[in-house]
N, CA and C of each residue as an Amber inpcrd file, in Angstrom:
protein
   237
 116.4340000  76.1430000  68.5130000 116.6440000  77.5470000  68.8250000
 115.8220000  77.9510000  70.0370000 116.4270000  78.7400000  70.8870000
 115.7390000  79.2630000  72.0520000 115.6020000  80.7610000  71.8950000
 114.4470000  81.2750000  72.2400000 114.2110000  82.7040000  72.1280000
 113.4980000  83.1930000  73.3660000 113.9930000  84.2480000  73.9780000
 113.2890000  84.8980000  75.0730000 113.5730000  86.3840000  75.0080000
 112.6730000  87.2060000  75.5520000 112.8630000  88.6610000  75.4530000
 114.0220000  89.1350000  76.3150000 114.6920000  90.1400000  75.8680000
 115.7370000  90.7930000  76.6400000 115.5400000  92.2960000  76.5110000
 116.4410000  93.0600000  77.0740000 116.2900000  94.5050000  77.0210000
 116.5490000  95.0620000  75.6260000 117.2730000  94.3110000  74.8080000
 117.6010000  94.7970000  73.4570000 117.1000000  93.8340000  72.3860000
 115.8670000  93.3970000  72.5140000 115.3200000  92.4790000  71.5270000
 115.2010000  91.0850000  72.0940000 115.3530000  90.0830000  71.2650000
 115.2010000  88.6930000  71.6750000 116.5500000  87.9890000  71.6090000
 116.7820000  87.0880000  72.5550000 117.9730000  86.2450000  72.5580000
 117.6410000  85.0150000  71.7430000 118.2890000  84.8600000  70.6240000
 118.0440000  83.7070000  69.7760000 119.3630000  83.0020000  69.5280000
 119.4660000  81.8040000  70.0740000 120.6810000  81.0200000  69.9350000
 120.3270000  79.5620000  70.1800000 121.3280000  78.7050000  70.2420000
 121.0940000  77.2840000  70.4680000 120.6740000  77.0280000  71.9100000
 120.1180000  75.8480000  72.1530000 119.6990000  75.4810000  73.5020000
 120.8880000  75.4090000  74.4560000 122.0400000  74.9610000  73.9730000
 123.2100000  74.8710000  74.8400000 123.6910000  76.2610000  75.2580000
 123.5840000  77.2400000  74.3860000 123.9510000  78.6140000  74.7470000
 122.9750000  79.1700000  75.7710000 121.7020000  78.8340000  75.6280000
 120.7060000  79.2800000  76.5990000 120.9700000  78.6510000  77.9640000
 121.3400000  77.3680000  77.9900000 121.6400000  76.7020000  79.2610000
 122.8650000  77.3210000  79.9290000 123.8370000  77.7270000  79.1300000
 125.0110000  78.3940000  79.6780000 124.6350000  79.7120000  80.3420000
 123.7490000  80.4650000  79.7070000 123.2910000  81.7320000  80.2890000
 122.5710000  81.4680000  81.6060000 121.6960000  80.4640000  81.6330000
 120.9830000  80.1160000  82.8630000 121.9540000  79.6730000  83.9560000
 122.9410000  78.8430000  83.5930000 123.9240000  78.3670000  84.5640000
 124.6990000  79.5230000  85.1780000 125.1450000  80.4430000  84.3470000
 125.8840000  81.5980000  84.8600000 124.9950000  82.4880000  85.7250000
 123.7330000  82.6290000  85.3690000 122.8150000  83.4260000  86.1790000
 122.6210000  82.7950000  87.5590000 122.4800000  81.4740000  87.6100000
 122.3330000  80.7820000  88.8990000 123.6290000  80.8920000  89.7060000
 124.7800000  80.7560000  89.0470000 126.0650000  80.8650000  89.7440000
 126.2440000  82.2540000  90.3460000 125.8790000  83.2810000  89.5890000
 126.0140000  84.6530000  90.1040000 125.0510000  84.8890000  91.2540000
 123.8270000  84.4250000  91.1120000 122.7910000  84.6560000  92.1370000
 123.0880000  83.9100000  93.4330000 123.5980000  82.6750000  93.3390000
 123.8110000  81.8570000  94.5300000 125.2300000  81.9340000  95.0780000
 126.1830000  82.3040000  94.2470000 127.5760000  82.2970000  94.6930000
 128.1770000  80.9020000  94.6770000 127.4740000  79.9330000  94.0900000
 127.9640000  78.5520000  94.0500000 129.0190000  78.4100000  92.9530000
 129.9240000  77.4660000  93.1630000 130.9230000  77.1730000  92.1420000
 130.2560000  76.5000000  90.9520000 130.8390000  76.6730000  89.7880000
 130.2140000  76.1460000  88.5800000 130.2820000  74.6240000  88.4820000
 131.3180000  73.9860000  89.0340000 131.4200000  72.5300000  88.9430000
 130.2690000  71.8360000  89.6580000 129.9460000  72.1690000  90.9230000
 128.7750000  71.5380000  91.5420000 127.4710000  71.8570000  90.8010000
 127.3700000  73.0310000  90.2000000 126.1670000  73.3590000  89.4350000
 126.0610000  72.4870000  88.1870000 127.1890000  72.2550000  87.5110000
 127.1830000  71.3990000  86.3290000 126.8580000  69.9560000  86.6880000
 127.2370000  69.5200000  87.8820000 127.0200000  68.1390000  88.3040000
 125.7210000  67.9670000  89.0830000 124.9310000  69.0050000  89.2110000
 123.6740000  68.9200000  89.9680000 122.7050000  67.9760000  89.2640000
 121.9440000  67.2580000  90.0730000 120.9550000  66.3410000  89.5140000
 119.6950000  67.1050000  89.1210000 118.8300000  66.4480000  88.3960000
 117.6000000  67.0980000  87.9530000 116.6780000  67.4450000  89.1160000
 116.7580000  66.6820000  90.1830000 115.8720000  66.9170000  91.3260000
 116.5950000  67.6440000  92.4660000 117.5140000  68.5380000  92.1280000
 118.2810000  69.2370000  93.1580000 117.4580000  70.3280000  93.8570000
 116.3350000  70.7580000  93.2680000 115.4770000  71.7580000  93.9010000
 114.3840000  71.0680000  94.7020000 114.2310000  71.4980000  95.9550000
 113.2130000  70.9330000  96.8390000 112.4530000  72.0510000  97.5120000
 111.2630000  71.7290000  97.9630000 110.4970000  72.6960000  98.7330000
 111.1520000  72.9030000 100.0900000 111.1320000  74.1340000 100.5720000
 111.6370000  74.4360000 101.9060000 110.6340000  73.9050000 102.9260000
 111.1240000  73.3390000 104.0070000 110.2380000  72.7070000 104.9930000
 109.3440000  73.6980000 105.7250000 109.8270000  74.9240000 105.9670000
 109.0840000  75.8600000 106.8030000 108.6130000  77.1100000 106.0760000
 109.2460000  77.4450000 104.9590000 108.9180000  78.6880000 104.2690000
 108.4140000  78.3750000 102.8540000 107.1070000  78.5930000 102.5890000
 106.5730000  78.2450000 101.2740000 107.1000000  79.1170000 100.1280000
 107.6620000  80.2750000 100.4320000 108.1850000  81.1430000  99.3750000
 109.6670000  80.8850000  99.0970000 110.2010000  79.7710000  99.5930000
 111.6160000  79.4550000  99.4020000 111.7640000  78.0350000  98.8570000
 112.8980000  77.7950000  98.2050000 113.2910000  76.4650000  97.7330000
 114.6850000  76.1670000  98.2660000 115.0340000  74.9000000  98.3470000
 116.3790000  74.4700000  98.7000000 117.0150000  73.8260000  97.4770000
 118.2610000  74.1960000  97.2200000 119.0230000  73.5760000  96.1310000
 120.1500000  72.7760000  96.7700000 120.1960000  71.4860000  96.4680000
 121.2320000  70.6210000  97.0280000 122.3140000  70.3890000  95.9850000
 123.5360000  70.7470000  96.3430000 124.6890000  70.5500000  95.4670000
 125.7000000  69.6640000  96.1780000 126.3790000  68.8090000  95.4320000
 127.4040000  67.9390000  96.0000000 128.7700000  68.5440000  95.7480000
 129.5580000  68.6510000  96.8170000 130.9130000  69.1940000  96.6940000
 131.9040000  68.0410000  96.8140000 132.6310000  67.8040000  95.7280000
 133.5460000  66.6720000  95.6850000 134.7070000  66.7890000  96.6800000
 135.3110000  67.9610000  96.7540000 136.5010000  68.1000000  97.5850000
 136.1700000  67.8810000  99.0680000 135.0320000  68.3710000  99.4920000
 134.6170000  68.1690000 100.8760000 133.8020000  66.9140000 101.0740000
 133.4790000  66.2170000  99.9830000 132.6730000  64.9960000 100.0130000
 131.3860000  65.1730000 100.8040000 130.7140000  66.2700000 100.5790000
 129.4570000  66.5050000 101.2780000 128.5060000  67.3300000 100.4530000
 127.2960000  67.4240000 100.9480000 126.2700000  68.2020000 100.2620000
 126.2150000  69.6110000 100.8160000 125.8630000  70.5330000  99.9570000
 125.6780000  71.9210000 100.3520000 124.2520000  72.3040000  99.9670000
 123.5370000  72.9240000 100.9100000 122.1720000  73.3500000 100.6540000
 122.1340000  74.8640000 100.5330000 121.5570000  75.3360000  99.4450000
 121.3940000  76.7670000  99.2210000 119.9190000  77.1140000  99.3280000
 119.6090000  78.1840000 100.0310000 118.2310000  78.6340000 100.1350000
 117.9710000  79.6680000  99.0540000 116.9310000  79.4440000  98.2750000
 116.5850000  80.3300000  97.1730000 115.1970000  80.8990000  97.3780000
 115.0640000  82.1880000  97.2170000 113.7550000  82.8330000  97.3240000
 113.0790000  82.8040000  95.9700000 111.8130000  82.3990000  95.9520000
 111.0460000  82.3540000  94.7150000 110.4950000  83.7220000  94.4020000
 110.5640000  84.1080000  93.1570000 109.9810000  85.3690000  92.6970000
 108.8170000  85.0390000  91.7830000 107.6530000  85.5080000  92.1380000
 106.4790000  85.2760000  91.3140000 106.4540000  86.2900000  90.1870000
 106.1950000  85.8390000  88.9860000 106.1480000  86.7610000  87.8460000
 104.8750000  87.5970000  87.9240000 104.9400000  88.7920000  87.3540000
 103.7900000  89.6930000  87.3710000 102.6790000  89.1270000  86.4890000
 101.4750000  89.2240000  86.9570000 100.3460000  88.6690000  86.1930000
  99.6440000  89.7270000  85.4200000
């Protein structure tokens, strides 16, 4: 079971349901198609070469037979 706070209590469901929520959140935030996100490797996130507050996400696109790099801004949680 996975549990995290939400606006209306806690989300308590299976780990696969939690991963689906995370996948959809990343798809909405990045605009990436869901198939490359599902096929992404574990090490698809890399540090940005020039900007320490950014990450690069590498996704493989089958139809174009190439990689796509998405720039993601890191948000630091409030301390």
